[in-house]
Structure formats: C-alpha cells, structure tokens
C-alpha positions, 0 to 999 in steps of 0.5 A: 685549382691545385697546381699540377707538377710533372710528377703528377703527369708521370704518375699517369704514365701508363694511361698516357703511354708516357715515361720519363727518360731523362731529368727529374720531374719532381716538383716541376710545376706545369701550367699547360701543354702545347705542340711545337715543331722542332724548329720552333722551340725558340718560341715555346712558352715557359712553364708548359709541357712542350710536345716536339712535333717531327715532320712525318713522324720522323725520329730526331737524331741525337744532335737534334735532341741535344739542341731541343733540350738546350732550347727548352731549358733556355725557354724555361719549359716545364718539360719536353716530350718526344713522340716515339721510342728511341734511345736517349744519348748520354749527352742529352741525359746530362744536359737535362739533369744539369738544366732541371728539365724532365724529358718524357717520351710517349708512343701516342700521337701528338694530338692525342697526347696533348688532349690527354695531358691537357685534361690531366693538367686542368683536372676537369670532370672528363679527365677524372672519369677517364682516369677512373675508367682506365683504373677500373679496366686495369683492375678488371684485367688483374682480377681476371688473371690467374690467382697467385699475384699478391694483393699488394702488387695488385694495389700498386698496379691499380694505384699507378693507373689511378694516380694514387697510392692504394692500401688495404687497411685491416678492419674486420668490423667495417660495414659492408654498406661502405663503398670502400669495404673489402670482404670475402663473401659476407665476411668484412676484411678491411677498407680500401683507402687512397692517399688522396681524394679526388673525383676519379678516386670517388668513382673508381674506389667502390668498383676496385674494392668489389673486384678486390673482394672477388679476387681475395675470395678466389685466392682464399678458396684456392688456399683453404678449400681443401682444409674446409672440405675436411671440416665436416669429416672432423665433426663427424669423427668427433661425434660419431658412434664408436662402431663407425670410427674405423670406417671414418678413419679410412675416409679421413686418411683418404681425404688427407686428414693426418689421423695418425699424428698427435692432435690437440683440439681447442673448442671456442664458444661464444656467449652474450654477457647479458643474455646467455641464450642469444646467438652471436652475429651471423658474420662472426663464425665466418670472420673468425674462421677466415682469420684463423685459417690465415693465421695458421697458414704458414705455421709448421703444424698441420691445422684444421678448422671446423664449425659446430653450430656457433662454435669453432673447433681448431685441431693442431696436429703434430708428430707424437711427443712434439714439445709444447704442442698444447702451448702453441695451440693456446697461442693461436687461440689467444689471437683468434679470441682477440679477433673475435672480440674486435668483430663482435664487441665487448658484450660478447665473451669467448671461452676456449677449452683446450684438450690434451694432445692425443694420438690417432683418430680416437685421440682426436675424439678424446681431445675434442671431448676434453676441450668441449667439456672444459669450455662448456663447464667454464661457461656454466661455472661463470668463467666465460671469457677464459681459456680453460685447460683440461687436467691430466688426471681424468677425475676433474674431466668427469666432474666437468662432464657432469656439470656441463650437462644441464640435466646432471647439473639440475639434479645435483643442484637439487640435492644442495638446494636446502643448503642454498636457502641458508644463504651463500656464506652458511651454504659454502661452510656446509659444503666444505664441511661435507667434502671434508667429512665424506672425503675422509670416509665419515671420519670426524677426527680427520675431517676436524684436522682438515677443517681445523675444528674439534671432532665434536664441532664437526659432528654438530655441523654434520647433524645439522646438515643432515637435518637440513638436507633431510638425508641419511649420510650413512647410506652409501648411495646418498654419501656418493650423490652428496659428495659428487654434488659438493665437489662439482659445486666447488669446481663451478665456484672457483675463479 
C-alpha cells in the first residue's frame, strides 16, 4: 500500500472537519492514528498522528499546548491533533515550525476523528466509499445553488472534498457513453479528469460529471436563452415575403433584435466529401451552435445565431460604417469551421459564404441571401470547404444565384452539353472563345485581340461551335442564353 502522508490527511480536511494550524504537513509520512491523553504524550508512538484527549472536552491552555508540541516532537510523532476551536499562540507556532511537526485542529469528537483518519490512512474500500459519498454530496449541493459560480471554482471545491485535483478537458468528440463525459444536453463538451486514480475517484467521477453537465446546461441556458429565442425570428425575417417585412421588423425590435444596425451574415453548410446527399451527424449542429455562442459571448459586436435545416446562420451586427465588419465575422467563422471539423471528422467539408454588411431589416435579408448563395455556389462549383466572400459589384451574385439553383444549372448545362462531348480541353477552348466573341458583341476583331488570334481563326472556331451546338448565334435570345451559360460555367470552374 502506498505510504500516506499528513498532506493527504489535510486534503480531506473538509470531510474530516480538520485544518492545519501550525507546522507544515508536506512530506510527513504517517503510519497510523492514536488517541492519547495530554499527560501521556511522553508515551506516544512515533510516526503516528496523535489526537490529544482533554478531560471533559476542556480547552488546553497555551502553556499546555507548548508542552504537548515539545513532547510530540521528542517522540517523533507524525502530527498532533487538538480537538476544539481555539487560537494557537505564536510560541506554539514557532515550536511546531522548528520541530517540523504539523499541528492540526478538528471539531469532531476524538473517537469519530480517529475512525475517519484511520480509514483514510489505511485507504480501504470503506474509506473510498465514504470519500466518494462526501464528494458527491458536495457536488449535489453546488449544483443546486444559484447559477453564476465558475466551473473552475466548482471543480476546486468538489476536488478538495474528493482529495484530488479535478479538471475539465475540452473534447467535443468525446463519446457520451464514457463515464467521465461532460455534455450540454446531447452535445459533448469535454472529459472530467482527476490527477490521480483510486477507488473513490472511480465511484464519484461519473456522478460528478453528470452533475456538472446539468450545471453547465442551466448556466448556458441562462446566458444564451434570449439569443436562441430570437433564432426563429431571424430565419423568418430572411425568408419571409416582402409584404411581411414591416410587421416582422416590429416583432424583431420588440424581441431585442437590433434590426437598425448594420448586419453581416455568414452561412455555414456541411457536405460529405464522398456522398453529397448524406446528412451530417445529429450532434454536429448543436455542438457548433454551442461553440459559436461561447466564442462570441464576450465580443463587442452583437451576435445572433440561427439554424436552417443542417445549416448555421451567424449574424454580426454593428453600427453602420464600422470598419472591418466582415473581417471580424470571417475570423469567428474560421474558428467555428475548425471546431466543426474536429467534431465531424475529415470526411466532412464545411463551406462558409460571407455576405456584405448591410443596414436594417432589408439589409439583413440581403446579406443573408448573399451568404447563402455564395456557400451554395461554392459547393455546386466544387469548392466545398472554403470561405467564399460575395462580390460587391452585384453581377457575380446574379450568376451565383443561377448556378446555385439545380434547375437553372441543369438548363444552362444542357446548352453546353454538345461541347462537353468534345472532351474537357476542347470544351474549355470553345467556352473561352464564345465568351470573348459574345462579350464583344460578335466582333471577330475584338474577340481575336482578346484571344490573341487572327479574326479569321475566331470566325472558323465560331462556325464550328455553332454547328456543334446547333444554334444560331445571330439570334439575341440565343446569344444571351449561351453567354450566360458560359460565364456561369467559368465561375464554377475557378478554384
């Protein structure tokens, strides 16, 4: 059995009703405990904690304490324990320090104290269960208290009751079936660990982890409840018909959503790298939501978060004209993406679309639309896993909107299907030729300059392309449809 020292006994001070009042317990080994009358200290056993018994529970006088310490030092006792609560004179403290004798004091009766300390020293199953029960009771009492106490403070108090140092290790991928798992609802947060393992830790740790999970859930509900309550309103505001915007704006203002500010929206969507139709793990959205809320909790901007199916919508609101508005949103989303990847694994890609900062309720809708289209177009164009920023010109947004729509993309791809049959390289040359020709109003000369070709060569290519497509590029509607299809294809092909 591992040798116990007085420091281990003092670590159980709260449970034993024990405290060190003089001398240092550090490194002082103890082999047992005994109760000795004040007058019999000359026969006390070495290396033992000696509980001083006073007749009828009397309080020893200062000179008696000094004598007791001298005798315990002479007998090489591991420590001296007085029962009661009285001040220790400076002379007694000085004697204990010089003699290396820890002096303890307890409010328990000598017999009760002897039994508890003996169990602690022997470290048997009964002592382990007693320590575990006390730690669980302390954890239950702390969990029942009003919210606001930091998790670190709770772990310090419960750890002191258990006699170990407890730590919460962040691990969003921990399995909920683990006995040391700490979670908020169904969202894993981390693992509860102790600096040493023994029977009491094995018994108490799962219960303490469960109580800590409940405490965290209550605390986070109190902190983020108002933000979550506005999530549905944000989604409704983004997708509602224009005729309902005024009424929704009033509701949003009443709910505390600062619609009058400038809003930049990020839209996060997840896709499986091998199966685009596969839905992400059920816990992913909840885990990302919790991480994002904690991440922005202390930031100066006003943040809101909403979920739409399996997507996450982040809204950063600031005063109109605030510098680097979109950059700060991007910084947050980079951390959110990193967390999502640690939860879901490498087989999942997380794509973020960033909208431009826009003011008011209509601006929030516009920024959200930009962000959604940028994310969807990136996924559709084979650029999943990136953070896409919406352009400010507006033209590319229109093209992205076309390409993000499966129906529009299918119709536009149908136009170019005959070119695809020529092979990737020849199809790419044909599309660049078409863009140069149609973009310069069917001018062979200007198209030749753009392509570094003779106008006759451009004309030859165009005639061949017309034959392949079976279309007449002199028709205005045909020209528009073909140029749109080519430009959207070029956007999709960029990396």
